N, C-alpha and C positions, 0 to 999 in steps of 0.2 A: 413694502420694501422701503426701508429708510429713505427719507428725504425726497420720495415721490409724492405727488398729489395731481389731482385732475388729469388722471390717465385718460387721454381722448380715444375712444373706441368708435369706429363706424362699423355697422352691423347691418349686412343685407338683410331686408324682407322681399326682395324682389321676385321670390319664387314660392310664396307661402299659400296660394291659392285659397285666399279668402280665410285662412285659418284652418281648412278642412283636412289638411295633409297632416301627416307624421312631422315633416320639417316644418310646416306652419305653426303646429303647437310647440314644436322645440322653441322656435324663434321667439314666439310671444312670451313663454314662460321663463325662458332664460333672461330676455330684456326685462321683464318685470323684477325678477330677482336681482339683477343687475341694478337697476334704479333705484330699488327699495332698501337694498341691504348691501350694497358696494359703493359706498360713498366715494372712494377714492377714484371711481371709473365715472367719466363724462361720456355719456352714450349718446351717439347719434344713431338715427335709422334711415335707412335709404328703402323707400317701398312705394307703392302705387297709392294714390290719394282714396280710392276706393276701400283700401285697407286702414285708413288711418284711424278710424274708430277702434281698432282692435288694440291700439296703443295709447290709452287716455292718459297714462302717467307720464308720457314723452310731450314735452310742449312743443310749440310750431318752430322755435327757433332750433330744434334738435331733430327736426324731420326734414328729410331730402326727399322731393318728390321725383319719381321716375316718370318719364313721358308714357301716356297711355299707350301710344303706338309702339311702345317697346314690349307689350305684354305678350306677344307671340314667342313661342319657343326659341326659334333663330334670331329674332329681334332681340329677346331679353338676353341671350347668352352673348351676343355682340356688345350690347349696352354695357355688360358685366367687363367685358374685355377691354372695351375703348375707354369708358367715360368714368367707372367707379373710382379706380385708382387715382385719377386725377382729381376727382372731387373730394377723396380722402385727403389728398396733398393740400388742394385749396382750404380744407376745413381746419387744416394743421392737426389731423389725426395722428396719433402715435402708431396705430395699427389697424388693420382691416381684419374683421372677422365674417368669413364667407361660410354659412352653415349648411352648404350643399356642394358634394364634388363636382355636380354638373356645372357650377358658376366660379369654380377656383380660377384665379386670374394666371395666366402664363407669365406675365411681367407685371410688379406693381411697385409703384415709387414709394409706398410705406411698406413696412413689414408685414406679412399675411398669416392669419391662423384660419385654419379650416377645419369645420367639424363634418366627418364622413360617419354616416349612418350605416351604411351597409356596402357589401361587393357583390350586389345583385347580377350585373353583368355578366361576371365569372361562374356564379353560382347556379344561377338560371338563364342559360345562354339561350333557350328557346324563347324567352319571355319579349326579345327585342329583335327587331328588323336588322337589315345589315348595317345601315347607318347608325343607328343606335347604338348595337352592338360594338362597331368598330370605334365610335366615340368613348363608349364605356370601358373597353378592353384594352385601347391602344393609346388614345390620346389623355384620357384621365390618369391612368399610372404615369405618362410622362410628366403631366402637370404636377400632379402629386409629389413626385419627387423633387420638385423645385420650391415646394411649399415648406418653409423651415419649420413649423410646428403643426401638427394634426392632432385633434381630438377624435378619439373614436369612442362612440357610446356604449360599448360593451367589450369584454375581454374576446369574444368571437370575432367582432368587427375588427378589433385591433390586430388580432392575429391573421385576419384576412389581407388587411392592408399591406402588413409586411410579406406574406407569401404570394398574394396575387399581382399586386402593385409594385413590389420590390422596393418599397421605401424602407429606409434604415429603421431599425427599431427604435433608435434614439429620438428621432423624428416624431413618434406616436405616445400620445398619452391619454390612457383609458380613463374615461370619466362618465360613470353610468349616469343615464337620464335620471330626473327626478319626476315627481308627479305633484299633482294640486291637491293637497290634502283638505283645503276649504271646500272642495268641489266633491271629491271623491273620499267619503266618508260614512260610518255608520248612520242610516237613516232612520226617522221616524217612523215606526211602525204605520201609524193611521196614514201618512204619507205615500207609503208603499202601497197599501190596500187602496186607496183613493185612485192611484196611478193605474193599479190593475184593474179596478173597475172601469176607469175611464178608456183603457185599451183593449177592454174585453178579454183579460187574461184570466179565466175561469181556472185553468189548469195549468199544471208546473210547465215550466218551458226551457229548454236549452237555449243558450244565446251565443252567437258568434259575431262579434263587431269587428267588421272588415269592410273594405270597399269590396265592390263586386268584380273582382278580376280574376279570371281564367287563364292560365291553370294556377298561377303562382298561390292565390290564395286557398286552394283546395277545396273549394265548397262541394263538388260533385261526390268526392269520397265521404264527406260528412254526411251529405243528404242520403246516400246509400246506407250509410251506419245507422241514421236515424231511422229509415224505413226497416231496418233489422231489428232495432230495438221494439219497434210496434208489432211487427209480425212474429217475432220469436216470445217477446216478453210482456206484450200486451200495455206497453207503455201508452198511457192515456194522453199525454201533453203534447206541446208544440215544439217546433225548431223556428225560433227567431232570428233573422238575418239582417241586422241593420247594416245600411253602408250604401255609399253613393257608386252609380254605375261606372265602370272603368273599362279597360281593354277587355274583351271577351265577356261583358256582362250578359250579351246575348244567349251565349251557352248556359250560364246558371240559370237564368229566367226560363229558358225552354226544359231545364231539367227539372225545375218546380213545376212547370205545368204539366209535364209529362209524368209527374210521379203519382203513384196510386193513392198517395197520402198528400196529395197537393193542397186540401184544405187544412190541413194542420202544419203546413210550411209557410210562414211569414216573410215576405220581402217589404222591410220597412224604409228603405231608401235611407237618404241622410239624416241622421240623428242629431239635433242641436244640444248645446252643452247643458241646456236645462233639465232635458230628459234623460241624458246618458247616464247619470249616477242611478236614475229611478229604474232603468232597464236592467242594470247591473244587479241591484239590491233586489229586484223582483224576481230574478232569474234563479231556477234550480241549480245550474251551474253554467259557467263560461267553457266552451268547448274551442280549443283554438287550434287548428290543422294546418295552419299557414306553412307552406314548404321551405319559406326564406324570411327572416325577420332579422333587422340590424339589432332590435331592441324587443318590440313585444310590449308597448306600454299597457295595452288592454289588460293585460295579464295581473299588472300591479294594481291598475284602476279597479278592476272587478274584487280583489282581495281586499283592497282598502274599504270597499263598502260591504264586506262580511260574505262574499260569495266565492264558493269553491271553484276551483279551475282544474281544467285538463288541457293539456298541449302536446304539440309535436315534440318529439325527443331530438329535433335537429337545430343547428345554427344556434344563435343565442337564447333561445326560448327556455331551455332547462336553468340555465344561470340567472334568467329573471324570473321564471316562477317559482324559485326556490324550495324549501322543503316540504312546502304543503300543497304542491301541485302535482297531478298525477300525469304520467308521461306515457305516449303512445307513439307508434311508427306511423307517421302521417302518410306513407306511402301505402299503408295497409288498413283497408275498410275494417277488417276484423279487429284490429287493435284498437281502433277508434271507437268501435261498438262496444268491445269490452270496458273501454274506460267510461263510456255513458252509461253501460249497465251497471258498472261498480258504484259509480255517482248516485243513481237511482236507487241502488238498493242500500246504501248507507244506512247504520243506524243512526237516532238522533244523537247518540254519544259521540260517534265517529265525525258526523256533519259538524257538531259544535267543536270538536277538536280541531279540524281542518280549519274552519272558518276563523278560530282565534289563532291559529298559527298563520293564516294569509294575513290578517291584520297587522300582526306583529313584524311579519316580513316587508309588507308594503312600506310601513312606517319608515324603514331603514333608507328609503329614497325620496330626497327633497331636491328641488330647484335650488334652494339656498346653498346646499353642498355642491351642487354641480357649478353654480356662477362662482362661487369660492375658489373652486378648483380651477375653472378656466382663468379667473384673474390670475392665479399663479403661473400659469402657462403664459399669459400675456407679459408678465413680469420677468419671467425666464427669459422669453425672446428679447425684450427690449433690452435687458442687461446684457445680452450676448452682442446685441448690436451697438450698444454703447462702448462694449470692450473692443469691438472691432475699430472704432472710430479712434479709439485711443492708441491702438497698436499701429 
């Protein structure tokens, strides 16, 4: 925007869970793209000192420490509501960017932009207890309607915000997530084979990268479909389930323990960024039956690594999967099974075609583009605020 420079933005990283959550990866990748590729933005980050190392390209003068005692859910929420806006004002920030609907400010002394990743409390009503459900379905929409600019990470999420939260369509800008193409790419075959040897992966395997959360991530139907693939079609491989334990993880763990094919199902726990691309690249395919996703980043990450994908045909997943993805009904074990069977029985020519199309599709999604569009939202908001002052 002509005449503008050093646009000061305070981005909250107070809810990133050590970078292990989807919101955490969003904040880290967006911040890096802002710092490295948007010179008109002077970025400040508010976070916990234990997460400081996740932002090596932010100098200390642009880091705002959140007190460790504010790490609990309720305390963190209160800190955002009572302290963050005043800190932004003290810094002379032009605006605040809140990257999660749970931390949007009821009132802010500086203009506020929020990113909303999904409307899960409305779509998966059984996922939350009464207090969290009330917060997500009643308080969050009320706050969202007060936020002047909202970024939605997919068309599905954008539509859900307007439909469920009754936010004006003009307040919502859809900006698809990006992905890290330096990390997720076609890997050297020798590195893939060495990884398989290190992990004892002698047979082909299906992969599902998701935290162990029941019922939202839908692991049980996937496990049942995998068992059917073994029993009906003689599939000789494994099912690998990397992901940190979350709400309901004990149900998934028990399903694995009680499976007649439990020796073929692997719970890998949280997988770090060094190994994640190798898991994708080594897999027969990624099967993603999640019942609700605001975006579904693993679909792009897997395709960027040259791995075929299949996913549920609901929420944002079809728009993120693109033309190379197979779609199934996530509520139907038979449908999941049929997609897994199709993937396992594809000819070499079909596999190559899907892999090539997936790589081309994933290349369209970059954090550079997301950051650039986010800056346009910032500038639009500040232009509007300037015009208000003049009138």
